Legacy VTK file of the C-alpha trace (Angstrom):
# vtk DataFile Version 3.0
C-alpha trace
ASCII
DATASET POLYDATA
POINTS 226 float
23.483 63.702 0.520
23.288 60.382 1.263
23.230 59.215 -2.417
26.092 60.820 -3.173
28.729 57.693 -2.332
31.975 59.631 -1.849
34.806 57.299 -0.173
37.033 60.287 0.719
34.693 62.670 2.763
37.098 65.513 2.748
36.542 66.515 -0.815
33.408 67.665 0.203
33.902 71.632 0.706
31.344 74.365 0.807
33.899 77.263 2.026
35.611 79.481 -0.292
39.545 78.834 -0.552
41.882 81.861 -0.326
45.355 82.064 0.289
45.368 78.185 1.211
42.497 78.727 3.717
39.187 77.535 3.672
37.047 80.395 4.617
33.255 81.492 5.200
32.024 84.719 3.694
32.734 87.826 5.866
29.033 88.376 6.057
28.629 84.763 7.278
25.806 84.481 4.281
25.349 81.060 2.158
23.908 80.002 -1.258
22.201 77.188 -1.951
23.593 74.302 -4.197
20.709 72.360 -5.674
20.351 68.732 -7.037
18.968 69.537 -10.245
17.545 65.851 -10.461
15.541 66.073 -6.839
15.187 69.707 -6.156
17.119 68.864 -2.810
19.645 71.649 -1.331
22.571 69.338 -1.117
25.162 72.269 0.279
24.973 75.534 1.253
28.375 77.349 0.137
30.000 80.364 1.144
28.533 83.683 -0.308
31.473 85.991 -1.121
31.515 89.248 -2.255
34.144 92.264 -3.107
36.148 92.347 0.068
36.875 88.408 -0.077
37.623 88.414 -4.112
40.022 91.479 -3.285
42.102 89.408 -0.587
41.975 86.336 -3.089
43.722 88.736 -5.772
46.140 90.102 -3.141
47.177 86.587 -1.963
47.532 85.257 -5.835
49.780 88.494 -6.283
51.879 87.862 -3.261
51.800 84.063 -4.268
53.044 84.572 -7.682
56.328 85.861 -6.872
57.892 82.398 -5.625
55.640 80.369 -8.180
57.180 82.162 -10.989
60.698 81.460 -9.669
60.176 77.858 -9.836
61.478 76.254 -12.804
59.144 74.534 -15.582
60.048 71.296 -14.517
59.430 71.868 -10.648
55.815 73.257 -11.856
55.519 70.641 -14.481
56.020 67.787 -11.411
53.530 69.561 -9.285
50.845 69.587 -12.094
51.317 65.982 -12.696
50.822 65.238 -8.859
47.517 67.001 -9.374
46.576 65.067 -12.374
47.434 61.826 -10.625
45.498 62.814 -7.370
42.134 63.819 -9.619
42.270 60.624 -11.656
42.863 58.312 -8.475
39.832 60.176 -7.263
37.877 60.230 -10.345
34.914 58.409 -8.955
34.382 60.740 -5.951
34.733 63.634 -8.246
32.270 62.427 -10.648
29.722 61.575 -7.733
29.890 65.431 -6.698
29.674 66.481 -10.122
26.334 64.714 -10.949
24.868 65.257 -7.691
25.326 69.429 -8.350
25.246 69.488 -12.027
22.618 66.327 -13.044
24.739 64.786 -16.015
24.694 60.970 -15.948
27.559 59.574 -13.954
28.947 58.212 -16.788
29.410 61.341 -18.227
30.627 62.906 -14.989
33.302 60.068 -14.923
34.359 60.928 -18.464
34.200 64.762 -17.869
36.727 64.138 -14.739
39.080 62.507 -16.978
38.621 64.976 -19.709
39.395 67.843 -17.307
42.400 66.007 -15.923
43.801 65.774 -19.172
44.298 69.627 -19.445
46.171 69.433 -16.217
48.586 66.627 -17.998
49.123 68.592 -21.123
50.030 71.857 -19.656
52.162 69.954 -16.957
53.992 68.557 -20.160
53.974 71.986 -22.154
55.445 73.801 -18.954
58.746 72.370 -19.740
58.404 73.518 -23.636
57.566 77.548 -23.263
60.546 78.330 -25.707
61.237 81.824 -26.711
62.386 82.946 -30.093
65.130 84.608 -32.093
63.831 86.772 -34.963
65.803 87.824 -38.116
66.977 91.343 -37.316
66.567 94.352 -39.574
70.211 95.105 -39.456
73.673 93.468 -38.291
74.130 95.786 -35.006
70.750 94.138 -33.623
69.612 90.914 -32.171
65.932 90.634 -31.572
64.870 88.030 -28.959
61.413 87.278 -27.519
61.190 85.852 -23.854
57.931 84.611 -22.593
57.250 85.389 -18.972
54.039 84.687 -16.784
51.834 88.048 -17.078
50.418 87.940 -13.499
47.328 86.990 -11.734
44.577 85.218 -14.226
41.006 85.618 -13.438
38.746 82.466 -14.052
35.325 82.783 -14.623
33.503 79.331 -15.640
30.073 78.344 -16.351
27.694 75.471 -14.611
27.663 72.896 -17.581
31.344 71.600 -17.356
32.344 72.554 -13.915
35.379 70.200 -13.837
37.095 70.779 -17.118
36.084 74.275 -18.040
38.314 75.458 -14.834
40.942 72.796 -15.544
41.508 73.909 -18.890
41.807 77.710 -17.448
43.845 76.853 -14.246
46.398 74.455 -15.917
47.822 76.544 -18.587
48.258 79.730 -16.235
49.877 77.540 -13.579
52.471 76.013 -16.233
53.339 79.564 -17.195
54.103 80.425 -14.013
50.840 82.847 -13.245
48.612 82.384 -10.155
44.806 82.452 -10.288
41.463 83.626 -8.740
38.512 81.520 -9.717
34.845 82.054 -9.918
33.032 78.799 -10.451
29.602 79.160 -11.303
27.112 79.102 -7.791
25.231 76.374 -9.273
28.374 73.878 -9.469
30.849 75.006 -7.254
31.590 71.469 -5.234
33.615 70.293 -8.113
36.069 73.077 -8.074
36.365 73.092 -4.349
36.673 69.346 -4.170
39.594 69.611 -7.036
41.257 72.521 -5.026
41.579 70.327 -2.181
43.774 67.750 -4.423
45.410 70.560 -5.997
46.620 71.451 -2.042
47.634 67.937 -1.484
49.474 67.660 -4.734
51.893 70.421 -3.490
50.583 73.588 -5.205
51.324 76.381 -2.671
48.743 78.696 -0.673
47.867 81.599 -3.028
48.586 80.114 -6.046
44.964 78.786 -6.658
42.130 81.063 -4.903
38.294 80.050 -5.298
35.467 82.442 -4.585
31.716 82.101 -5.100
28.730 84.066 -3.893
27.832 87.727 -5.379
28.382 87.153 -8.891
28.180 90.718 -9.976
30.358 92.181 -7.153
32.958 89.158 -7.662
32.924 89.609 -11.507
33.500 93.435 -10.969
36.052 92.924 -8.511
38.061 90.640 -10.566
37.603 92.864 -14.244
38.390 96.055 -12.512
41.091 95.301 -10.137
LINES 1 227
226 0 1 2 3 4 5 6 7 8 9 10 11 12 13 14 15 16 17 18 19 20 21 22 23 24 25 26 27 28 29 30 31 32 33 34 35 36 37 38 39 40 41 42 43 44 45 46 47 48 49 50 51 52 53 54 55 56 57 58 59 60 61 62 63 64 65 66 67 68 69 70 71 72 73 74 75 76 77 78 79 80 81 82 83 84 85 86 87 88 89 90 91 92 93 94 95 96 97 98 99 100 101 102 103 104 105 106 107 108 109 110 111 112 113 114 115 116 117 118 119 120 121 122 123 124 125 126 127 128 129 130 131 132 133 134 135 136 137 138 139 140 141 142 143 144 145 146 147 148 149 150 151 152 153 154 155 156 157 158 159 160 161 162 163 164 165 166 167 168 169 170 171 172 173 174 175 176 177 178 179 180 181 182 183 184 185 186 187 188 189 190 191 192 193 194 195 196 197 198 199 200 201 202 203 204 205 206 207 208 209 210 211 212 213 214 215 216 217 218 219 220 221 222 223 224 225
């Protein structure tokens, strides 16, 4: 879209992101993204389904083995890189967000900062995931709670805050040592794909964040039933 003033064109992605690769849907089908202000189609995105979602979950499961082994400090540093890159790209991300979602640019800029603040917050909280020592019922016992990542997290988000609703789900999961499979709204996927490009640059390994769009019912069923 000529009116989208993006200085870094490589942030404009239309493919799904699975295991560190930008992929088309297996079927080759696409789904239009419409600018709500003009009614124009601004992009055609990959229309994924069950198979692509399953591969994304498998990639996340595989990637979690190494991601959870990283120290909290290492994960925090990578998340901090991601926050910095998002703030540097604030204007481009705002342009993309407004083009697909329709909110005024000033609000879009605000949302990018708001969304990035979740990454900043959880980057810092990563180093503070403490356990507990609990008073024991008798003197021959010691009760300790340790906190460990639970596994792959599914992140399904709406169209109204396409940056911030995803960052508030992804950032705590990654900070805790989990990996994610995300399904942003089909109406506003470009914001999500743009910040995944930044996540890759920040040093988040392949498979830690996966992103699919397309057949909502099929994707949701695989995420919730897998």
